[in-house]
Every structure is written in structure tokens, then in C-alpha cells.
C-alpha positions as CSV (number, residue, x, y, z in Angstrom):
1,X,102.7,139.2,134.2
2,X,106.4,138.4,134.3
3,X,105.7,135.4,136.6
4,X,103.1,134.0,134.1
5,X,105.5,134.4,131.2
6,X,108.3,132.6,133.2
7,X,105.8,129.9,134.2
8,X,104.9,129.4,130.5
9,X,108.5,129.0,129.5
10,X,109.1,126.4,132.2
11,X,106.0,124.4,131.0
12,X,107.3,124.5,127.4
13,X,110.7,123.3,128.4
14,X,109.2,120.4,130.3
15,X,107.1,119.4,127.3
16,X,110.2,119.6,125.1
17,X,112.2,117.4,127.5
18,X,109.3,114.8,127.7
19,X,109.1,114.8,123.9
20,X,112.9,114.2,123.6
21,X,112.6,111.3,126.1
22,X,110.0,109.8,123.9
23,X,112.2,110.1,120.8
24,X,110.1,112.9,119.2
25,X,111.7,115.8,117.5
26,X,110.8,119.4,118.3
27,X,109.7,121.8,115.7
28,X,113.1,123.4,115.3
29,X,114.8,120.0,115.1
30,X,112.5,119.1,112.2
31,X,113.8,122.2,110.4
32,X,117.4,121.3,111.0
33,X,116.7,117.7,109.9
34,X,115.1,118.9,106.6
35,X,118.1,121.1,105.9
36,X,120.5,118.2,106.6
37,X,118.5,116.0,104.2
38,X,118.4,118.6,101.5
39,X,122.2,119.1,101.6
40,X,122.9,115.4,101.7
41,X,121.0,114.6,98.6
42,X,123.6,115.2,95.9
43,X,121.9,112.9,93.3
44,X,118.9,114.1,91.5
45,X,117.1,111.7,89.1
46,X,116.5,113.0,85.6
47,X,113.3,112.2,83.8
48,X,115.1,109.8,81.4
49,X,116.7,107.9,84.3
50,X,113.3,107.8,86.0
51,X,111.7,106.4,82.9
52,X,114.3,103.7,82.6
53,X,114.0,102.8,86.3
54,X,110.2,102.6,86.1
55,X,110.4,100.6,82.8
56,X,112.6,98.0,84.5
57,X,110.3,97.8,87.5
58,X,107.1,97.2,85.4
59,X,107.7,97.1,81.7
60,X,104.1,96.2,80.8
61,X,102.7,99.7,81.6
62,X,104.7,101.6,79.0
63,X,104.2,98.8,76.5
64,X,100.5,98.9,77.1
65,X,100.3,102.7,76.8
66,X,102.3,102.5,73.5
67,X,100.1,99.7,72.2
68,X,96.9,101.7,73.1
69,X,98.2,104.8,71.4
70,X,99.2,102.9,68.2
71,X,95.8,101.1,68.0
72,X,94.0,104.4,68.6
73,X,96.0,106.1,65.8
74,X,95.2,103.3,63.3
75,X,91.6,103.3,64.4
76,X,91.2,107.1,63.8
77,X,93.0,106.8,60.5
78,X,90.6,104.0,59.3
79,X,87.7,106.0,60.6
80,X,88.9,109.0,58.5
81,X,89.2,106.7,55.4
82,X,85.6,105.5,55.9
83,X,86.3,101.8,56.7
84,X,83.9,101.6,59.5
85,X,84.2,97.8,60.2
86,X,88.0,98.0,60.5
87,X,87.6,101.2,62.6
88,X,85.2,99.4,65.0
89,X,87.5,96.4,65.4
90,X,90.5,98.7,66.1
91,X,88.5,100.7,68.7
92,X,87.5,97.4,70.4
93,X,91.2,96.4,70.4
94,X,92.0,99.7,71.9
95,X,89.7,99.1,74.8
96,X,91.3,95.7,75.3
97,X,94.7,97.3,75.3
98,X,93.6,99.9,77.8
99,X,92.3,97.1,80.0
100,X,95.6,95.4,79.8
101,X,97.4,98.6,80.8
102,X,95.1,99.1,83.8
103,X,95.7,95.5,84.9
104,X,99.5,96.0,84.5
105,X,99.3,99.2,86.6
106,X,97.4,97.4,89.4
107,X,99.9,94.5,89.3
108,X,102.7,97.1,89.7
109,X,101.0,98.7,92.7
110,X,100.4,95.2,94.2
111,X,104.0,94.2,93.6
112,X,105.3,97.5,95.1
113,X,103.2,97.2,98.3
114,X,104.2,93.6,98.8
115,X,107.9,94.6,98.5
116,X,107.3,97.5,100.9
117,X,105.7,95.2,103.4
118,X,108.7,92.8,103.3
119,X,111.1,95.6,104.2
């Protein structure tokens, strides 16, 4: 039994050495790496900083969301007042604004992937 245990330890050490030769990290080295990364990250991004950064990257998405929300509020208000023609027009405008927002999001994703491919 002791011989089998000893043999298993030797096999594990050989596998660990071959992984290190390939440049792979062992399980314990991953834990150390995660701890090092966690301690080295001194800057945490606040939600307002993240909003400003994302707005600078693709300003059309928040503008489209805001436009959609404003048109929706006006459409619901006119529906409540009973002006159905105006309400219908505003709801159609809302759909167009939502479409613009979705296209802006897709453009942002496309732009981010092309930038990532260049790096």
C-alpha cells in the first residue's frame, strides 16, 4: 500500500513538471495568481465612472434609451388623456427609437470586437 501511494506521488510530480515545461500553471499556482491579482487591483470603478466611460465609448445607447423613455411617457400621457391618434403616433415613434437603440448597441458590440481583434 505504501508503495502504491509513493508511486502515485511520483506520477503527480512528473505531471506537474511536464505542465510547467509547457507553461501551464498548477492548481495551487492559480490560487496564488488570483490572490496576487486581487491585491494588486487598488482601483475600483464606481458606477458613475463606469457610466461616463461607457457613454464616451458609445453615446448613442444612453441617448436612445432616454429618447425611448421620454417618448413612452408622452405616449402614455396622451393615451390617458384620450387622444388616441397622438398616442398611436408616439407609440410608433417609441418603436423606432427602440430600433435605433438596438442598432446602436449592435454597432457598439461590433466596434468593441474589431478593437479587440486588432490588439
